[in-house]
C-alpha positions as CSV (number, residue, x, y, z in Angstrom):
1,X,51.4,158.7,-71.1
2,X,48.9,158.5,-68.3
3,X,48.6,154.8,-68.8
4,X,52.4,154.4,-68.7
5,X,52.6,156.3,-65.3
6,X,49.8,154.2,-64.0
7,X,51.6,151.0,-65.0
8,X,54.8,152.2,-63.3
9,X,52.9,153.0,-60.1
10,X,51.2,149.6,-60.2
11,X,54.5,147.9,-60.8
12,X,56.2,149.8,-58.0
13,X,53.4,148.9,-55.5
14,X,53.5,145.3,-56.7
15,X,57.2,145.2,-56.1
16,X,56.9,146.7,-52.6
17,X,54.1,144.3,-51.7
18,X,56.1,141.3,-52.9
19,X,59.2,142.6,-51.1
20,X,57.2,143.0,-47.8
21,X,55.8,139.5,-48.1
22,X,59.2,137.9,-48.8
23,X,60.9,139.8,-46.0
24,X,58.2,138.9,-43.4
25,X,58.3,135.2,-44.5
26,X,62.0,135.2,-44.4
27,X,62.1,136.5,-40.8
28,X,59.4,134.0,-39.7
29,X,61.1,131.1,-41.3
30,X,64.4,132.0,-39.8
31,X,63.0,132.3,-36.3
32,X,60.9,129.1,-36.4
33,X,63.8,127.3,-38.0
34,X,66.0,128.3,-35.1
35,X,63.4,127.3,-32.5
36,X,62.8,123.9,-34.2
37,X,66.5,123.3,-34.5
38,X,67.1,123.9,-30.8
39,X,64.1,121.5,-29.9
40,X,65.4,118.8,-32.3
41,X,69.1,119.2,-31.6
42,X,70.8,117.5,-28.8
43,X,70.7,114.0,-27.5
44,X,69.3,112.4,-24.3
45,X,71.6,109.9,-22.7
46,X,71.1,107.4,-19.8
47,X,74.1,106.9,-17.5
48,X,73.4,104.4,-14.7
49,X,75.5,104.1,-11.6
50,X,74.6,100.3,-11.7
51,X,73.0,98.3,-14.6
52,X,72.9,94.9,-12.9
53,X,71.7,94.3,-9.4
54,X,72.3,91.0,-7.6
55,X,69.8,90.2,-4.8
56,X,71.9,87.2,-3.8
57,X,70.2,84.2,-2.2
58,X,66.4,84.4,-1.7
59,X,63.8,82.0,-0.4
60,X,60.9,81.5,-2.8
61,X,58.1,84.0,-1.9
62,X,60.4,86.8,-0.8
63,X,59.5,90.2,-2.2
64,X,62.6,92.5,-2.7
65,X,63.2,95.8,-4.4
66,X,66.1,97.9,-5.8
67,X,66.2,101.4,-7.1
68,X,68.4,102.0,-10.1
69,X,69.7,105.6,-10.2
70,X,70.6,107.2,-13.5
71,X,71.6,110.7,-14.8
72,X,70.6,112.3,-18.1
73,X,74.1,113.1,-19.4
74,X,72.7,114.4,-22.7
75,X,71.8,117.9,-23.8
76,X,68.1,117.1,-24.4
77,X,65.3,116.2,-22.0
78,X,65.1,112.4,-21.6
79,X,61.6,111.0,-22.0
80,X,60.9,107.4,-20.9
81,X,58.1,106.2,-23.2
82,X,57.7,102.6,-22.1
83,X,59.0,99.7,-20.1
84,X,59.0,95.9,-20.5
85,X,59.6,94.0,-17.3
86,X,59.7,90.6,-19.1
87,X,57.5,88.7,-16.7
88,X,54.8,89.1,-14.1
89,X,57.3,88.5,-11.3
90,X,58.9,91.9,-11.9
91,X,57.2,95.2,-11.3
92,X,58.7,98.5,-12.4
93,X,57.9,102.0,-10.9
94,X,59.2,105.2,-12.6
95,X,58.2,108.2,-10.5
96,X,59.4,110.8,-13.1
97,X,59.5,109.8,-16.8
98,X,60.8,113.2,-18.0
99,X,64.4,114.0,-16.9
100,X,66.1,117.3,-17.8
101,X,69.7,117.3,-18.9
102,X,72.1,116.9,-15.9
103,X,69.3,115.7,-13.6
104,X,68.9,112.3,-11.9
105,X,66.1,109.8,-12.2
106,X,65.1,106.6,-10.5
107,X,63.7,103.3,-11.6
108,X,62.4,101.0,-8.9
109,X,62.3,97.3,-9.6
110,X,60.3,95.0,-7.3
111,X,61.0,91.3,-7.7
112,X,58.6,88.6,-6.4
113,X,60.4,85.3,-6.1
114,X,57.3,83.2,-5.5
115,X,57.2,80.2,-7.8
116,X,60.9,80.6,-8.8
117,X,63.8,78.3,-8.2
118,X,67.5,78.4,-9.0
119,X,69.5,81.1,-10.6
120,X,67.4,83.9,-12.0
121,X,68.2,86.6,-14.4
122,X,65.5,89.1,-15.3
123,X,65.7,91.8,-17.9
124,X,64.0,95.2,-17.7
125,X,63.9,97.1,-21.1
126,X,63.4,100.8,-21.1
127,X,62.1,102.6,-24.2
128,X,62.9,106.3,-24.6
129,X,64.1,109.2,-26.8
130,X,67.7,108.5,-25.6
131,X,70.6,107.3,-27.8
132,X,70.2,104.3,-28.0
133,X,66.4,104.3,-27.7
134,X,66.4,101.0,-25.7
135,X,68.3,100.4,-22.5
136,X,68.4,97.2,-20.6
137,X,68.8,96.7,-16.8
138,X,69.2,93.3,-15.1
139,X,68.4,91.8,-11.7
140,X,69.8,88.5,-10.5
141,X,69.0,86.2,-7.7
142,X,69.5,82.6,-6.6
143,X,66.1,81.4,-5.3
144,X,65.7,78.3,-3.1
145,X,62.3,76.8,-3.2
146,X,61.8,73.7,-1.0
147,X,58.5,72.7,-2.5
148,X,59.8,72.6,-6.1
149,X,63.1,71.1,-5.0
150,X,61.3,68.3,-3.1
151,X,59.2,67.4,-6.1
152,X,62.0,67.4,-8.6
């Protein structure tokens, strides 16, 4: 009889211990699941006021710049992770690579027309966590270069 009472007490304690472990795991999982979901949910989205900028007519050697303005119209912080300017004649400056939802950002493009001639179209590719993850911007110019034109 004493052994049976001991078995019942041990079973009751085991049951309470398992119940306590399960309930604490359940509440942790549920909280961390909610937190992870809010971090993972949402989308970052570039919306530019202008995606193509035309510098017009330039003389070879002119250095010009333009600042593209965009807004993160998504619900998640937009993170710019990389940029490809395509050639050495184009430099890209991004003062803030992390833009909160509803906030504006800037991308300055500096174009050096030295050594160029004729109609130019340069592509700047941005890499980010936005949808879609790659965004392209364009600059255009018509470059006159007397040295190259004379030797042609």
